[in-house]
Each structure stands twice: as structure tokens, then as C-alpha cells.
PAPAGU-371522 format. One record per residue (C-alpha): residue in one letter; x, y, z; residue number from 1. Coordinates in pm, whole numbers. Example, Ala and Ser with C-alpha at 12.3 -4.5 7.8 and 13.67 -1.06 7.14 Angstrom:
BEGIN
code	c1	c2	c3	pos
a	1230	-450	780	1
s	1367	-106	714	2
! end
This chain:
BEGIN
code	c1	c2	c3	pos
x	-1257	-1728	-2344	1
x	-1484	-1921	-2580	2
x	-1362	-1912	-2935	3
x	-1444	-2057	-3273	4
x	-1071	-2119	-3301	5
x	-1055	-2334	-2987	6
x	-872	-2655	-3063	7
x	-651	-2483	-3320	8
x	-290	-2391	-3268	9
x	-219	-2015	-3272	10
x	-39	-2050	-3606	11
x	-362	-2197	-3746	12
x	-588	-1911	-3634	13
x	-765	-1707	-3899	14
x	-686	-1336	-3898	15
x	-1023	-1265	-3734	16
x	-918	-1467	-3429	17
x	-584	-1306	-3353	18
x	-716	-959	-3425	19
x	-1005	-1018	-3182	20
x	-764	-1117	-2907	21
x	-528	-827	-2967	22
x	-810	-569	-2982	23
x	-998	-685	-2669	24
x	-815	-439	-2438	25
x	-603	-171	-2599	26
x	-451	166	-2522	27
x	-653	461	-2644	28
x	-552	825	-2643	29
x	-240	926	-2452	30
x	-318	1147	-2152	31
x	1	1348	-2094	32
x	-62	1690	-1938	33
x	125	1991	-2071	34
x	226	2054	-1709	35
x	166	1909	-1366	36
x	21	2098	-1064	37
x	198	2419	-965	38
x	404	2402	-1282	39
x	579	2079	-1185	40
x	767	1900	-1460	41
x	725	1541	-1342	42
x	478	1335	-1138	43
x	605	1067	-897	44
x	364	781	-824	45
x	491	559	-544	46
x	290	244	-478	47
x	302	-51	-242	48
x	124	-383	-294	49
x	34	-501	57	50
x	9	-870	-31	51
x	120	-985	314	52
x	-13	-1335	395	53
x	-226	-1356	81	54
x	80	-1438	-131	55
x	69	-1784	26	56
x	-301	-1807	111	57
x	-401	-1794	-257	58
x	-194	-2109	-311	59
x	-346	-2295	-19	60
x	-178	-2132	282	61
x	29	-2437	370	62
x	366	-2269	426	63
x	405	-2133	778	64
x	734	-1978	669	65
x	579	-1782	381	66
x	286	-1676	601	67
x	541	-1541	850	68
x	710	-1355	566	69
x	373	-1202	487	70
x	327	-1098	849	71
x	665	-923	831	72
x	514	-702	561	73
x	256	-572	806	74
x	451	-594	1129	75
x	772	-427	1005	76
x	748	-330	638	77
x	446	-100	634	78
x	540	94	952	79
x	892	142	815	80
x	754	263	479	81
x	505	501	644	82
x	784	650	854	83
x	987	726	540	84
x	686	875	361	85
x	607	1092	662	86
x	968	1208	694	87
x	968	1341	338	88
x	604	1450	317	89
x	518	1212	30	90
x	181	1059	-53	91
x	154	710	-199	92
x	-96	443	-304	93
x	-134	107	-130	94
x	-302	-180	-317	95
x	-457	-411	-64	96
x	-617	-755	-104	97
x	-943	-760	94	98
x	-818	-1051	307	99
x	-513	-840	399	100
x	-748	-561	507	101
x	-948	-801	723	102
x	-632	-944	880	103
x	-478	-600	943	104
x	-760	-344	969	105
x	-567	-97	1186	106
x	-294	-82	922	107
x	-545	27	657	108
x	-699	288	888	109
x	-354	430	958	110
x	-272	446	586	111
x	-592	639	515	112
x	-547	864	819	113
x	-200	963	698	114
x	-338	1077	364	115
x	-247	785	141	116
x	-469	602	-107	117
x	-596	244	-77	118
x	-681	63	-400	119
x	-831	-275	-484	120
x	-588	-566	-518	121
x	-819	-863	-536	122
x	-982	-1067	-261	123
x	-705	-1312	-167	124
x	-450	-1221	-436	125
x	-624	-1457	-676	126
x	-535	-1481	-1045	127
x	-818	-1324	-1243	128
x	-739	-1520	-1559	129
x	-808	-1844	-1369	130
x	-1159	-1737	-1261	131
x	-1498	-1763	-1429	132
x	-1635	-1419	-1513	133
x	-1902	-1418	-1240	134
x	-1653	-1527	-975	135
x	-1412	-1248	-1075	136
x	-1695	-993	-1070	137
x	-1824	-1105	-731	138
x	-1476	-1095	-576	139
x	-1403	-748	-716	140
x	-1730	-610	-583	141
x	-1681	-778	-247	142
x	-1324	-649	-227	143
x	-1433	-290	-293	144
x	-1704	-318	-26	145
x	-1459	-465	225	146
x	-1193	-198	171	147
x	-1457	74	209	148
x	-1589	-83	529	149
x	-1241	-124	681	150
x	-1076	197	563	151
x	-1377	425	543	152
x	-1308	531	182	153
x	-1443	372	-136	154
x	-1151	276	-363	155
x	-1149	428	-711	156
x	-870	222	-866	157
x	-768	-139	-921	158
x	-436	-314	-950	159
x	-498	-676	-1039	160
x	-305	-929	-828	161
x	20	-1020	-1003	162
x	-94	-778	-1279	163
x	-301	-1070	-1409	164
x	-570	-913	-1631	165
x	-846	-1140	-1757	166
x	-1066	-1119	-2066	167
x	-1340	-975	-1841	168
x	-1148	-747	-1601	169
x	-1197	-423	-1792	170
x	-1569	-466	-1845	171
x	-1609	-531	-1471	172
x	-1403	-221	-1389	173
x	-1626	-18	-1620	174
x	-1941	-160	-1461	175
x	-1807	-70	-1116	176
x	-1738	287	-1226	177
x	-1370	271	-1133	178
x	-1168	575	-1233	179
x	-852	388	-1319	180
x	-654	69	-1349	181
x	-283	18	-1278	182
x	-200	-328	-1412	183
x	-103	-288	-1779	184
x	204	-177	-1971	185
x	115	-19	-2307	186
x	282	315	-2232	187
x	462	519	-1966	188
x	201	796	-1964	189
x	-163	759	-1863	190
x	-403	654	-2137	191
x	-769	565	-2172	192
x	-849	195	-2199	193
x	-1046	69	-2498	194
x	-1269	-239	-2478	195
x	-1324	-402	-2817	196
x	-1225	-70	-2971	197
x	-1466	146	-2768	198
x	-1358	402	-2504	199
x	-1440	295	-2147	200
x	-1364	605	-1943	201
x	-1123	393	-1735	202
x	-774	544	-1733	203
x	-462	330	-1716	204
x	-166	442	-1504	205
x	80	189	-1640	206
x	320	-30	-1447	207
x	632	-214	-1566	208
x	839	-501	-1429	209
x	1156	-294	-1455	210
x	1005	-58	-1194	211
x	902	-335	-951	212
x	1114	-440	-655	213
x	992	-800	-653	214
x	1160	-900	-979	215
x	1500	-817	-831	216
x	1457	-943	-475	217
x	1205	-1230	-459	218
x	1322	-1560	-309	219
x	1175	-1911	-295	220
x	1397	-2180	-150	221
x	1186	-2456	-308	222
x	1239	-2323	-660	223
x	1511	-2163	-868	224
x	1385	-1816	-775	225
x	1672	-1626	-613	226
x	1759	-1257	-570	227
x	2015	-1167	-833	228
x	2052	-787	-832	229
x	2237	-595	-558	230
x	2031	-316	-395	231
x	2269	-49	-528	232
x	2204	-169	-883	233
x	1828	-165	-826	234
x	1855	195	-708	235
x	2049	277	-1023	236
x	1774	129	-1243	237
x	1500	315	-1058	238
x	1698	640	-1062	239
x	1755	618	-1437	240
x	1381	564	-1488	241
x	1310	868	-1273	242
x	1563	1085	-1454	243
x	1415	991	-1792	244
x	1060	1060	-1674	245
x	1171	1400	-1551	246
x	1347	1481	-1878	247
x	1032	1389	-2072	248
x	791	1567	-1838	249
x	607	1243	-1765	250
x	533	1004	-1478	251
x	773	803	-1267	252
x	564	513	-1137	253
x	720	264	-894	254
x	576	-58	-750	255
x	708	-195	-421	256
x	602	-458	-168	257
x	628	-412	210	258
x	760	-767	256	259
x	1027	-704	-9	260
x	1144	-342	16	261
x	1091	-317	393	262
x	1422	-472	498	263
x	1705	-264	648	264
x	1930	-330	350	265
x	1661	-221	100	266
x	1442	49	255	267
x	1717	301	183	268
x	1637	258	-189	269
x	1296	417	-129	270
x	1454	696	73	271
x	1723	765	-187	272
x	1469	774	-471	273
x	1261	1028	-278	274
x	1570	1238	-198	275
x	1684	1225	-560	276
x	1341	1335	-684	277
x	1306	1612	-428	278
x	1647	1749	-525	279
x	1502	1829	-867	280
x	1298	2142	-933	281
x	930	2081	-998	282
x	847	1725	-890	283
x	494	1641	-775	284
x	447	1342	-541	285
x	87	1223	-551	286
x	-135	919	-523	287
x	-223	726	-835	288
x	-581	854	-808	289
x	-463	1216	-797	290
x	-231	1171	-1095	291
x	-502	1002	-1301	292
x	-750	1277	-1220	293
x	-505	1548	-1323	294
x	-405	1366	-1643	295
x	-769	1310	-1737	296
x	-854	1680	-1708	297
x	-530	1838	-1831	298
x	-414	1619	-2120	299
x	-272	1808	-2416	300
! end
């Protein structure tokens, strides 16, 4: 971002500068429906970020071990997840880097064939904030084209890799005509995104780190990153989020990763969350695209 305040420390910025940064992308009107389809009280939005090998490829692809971990996501994680979703009749959204789709095209075709959504998740899990605007735009357009070619359906939503949202991401989403984004955290309900104070028509279905499996389970033996939360405690956190969403009549949105949640000692968390939700009266499981569409047209 070019700025007249470049070279100054943040504490030296004039008010105009910090206001400009804060107001670049903001939450507009809340889009909470008075009710969900068929009189449901709560919407459940399950999502899976199919990073697979791109988690290491974006950093140079030099770790055979981490590439193998990525392959586990496709070889074991996704089939295990799809089996659980089929068993309980739930639909979900999968956010897929284009390179993942090219490496595992049959996986994407199976996901679409089983009624799930595929959304954009970058080209090679790149960080948008590290890219020039034109490079980010070209990769987003190329990613959408690739996912459509592989899966047969044009994606309508974006989740930025690592939820890394650049100064230009929203204007590119608007140019592409995307229906929604799922990378930001200004609310727990859907809301319209504002760009420099102006409505964009792009709806945000917000995420949150507390509802993401990776923050509890990620591991890197070459750094201090270690799993620190037992699976039973993660289930308790997710279940409390679900119960609160149900009590409020809102959305329970959950982000998972096939190479993280797909293990034998963790996949039961997904199953228990689904069972807990389905034990309640009036819970609607839907893709992110379906939830956004309903919220857009039925907001109070």
C-alpha cells in the first residue's frame, strides 16, 4: 500500500492515515435472517480447507515430509471426511487451492458429485498480502478458471489462503462478481462488505480462529509449534460455539483441514459435532454458498 505516511511510525500517523486503513474493508449491515429454511433455528456451515501439498509448496516445496503430510490429506483425510458427511446426510464447503485441484482432480469431481461446494482458496496457498495487485488478481482469476475446469462448477466464493486478506482482495472479488468471502472476522452473522465505505454486494460469512482445528493441532518439528489441546477439549470448544449459535438463532461456522482433522483420534470430533447438532430441533446443514444466499434474501 502506497501512503503519504510511509516512513512514519504508526504513532506518528495523522488521523487521516489510520482512519483510511481502518475503513478500507469494513463490515456493513448485518444479514441475520428471522428464520432459516423450513423454520430451522440455526444454520451449520462445515468447511474444509484442502491445502494438501500446497502448504509446503508455497514455501518452496523442499520438505518431503510435509509434502507427504499434504498427500495424507487427499489420500486419507478427504475420503474419511466424505464418508462421515455421507453417513449423516450433511453438505459442506471445500476450499481448494488450484494446484491442489490439478494434483487431485478426481477428488474435486467426487466432492462436487456428492453435492458439496468447492470454493477458491488461492493458486498455491500464496499469501495475498505479499503479492502485487496484478499478481493477486491474475492468480485469483486463474484459480477460478482452474476449479471450474476441473470440477465442472464455477466457484462463487473465496476463502483467502491463511485468511490473509490484502488491500486489494475485496476489489478483485467485486470485479470477479463473487457472491461471498469467508476470510474475515468482524461478526458471527453474515454481513455485507464495504470497500472504502461503499457497499460491494459481496457478503462475508465470517470465520474465527477459535472455530479452526489447525490452531489446536498443528505441528512443526523445526519450530516451537506443537499441539497443545486434547481432542476432547477441542470438541468442548466447538460444541459450546454451536450451542451458543443455536441459542441466538445464528450460524455455527467451522473450519477444518483434511490433513489435520482426518486422523483416527480426531475425526470423531466432526462426527460428534454433527450428532450434537442433529439432536437439536431445527438445525439446517448447508454449504457456505447456500447460507449466504439465504441470508442475503431473508435478512431482517
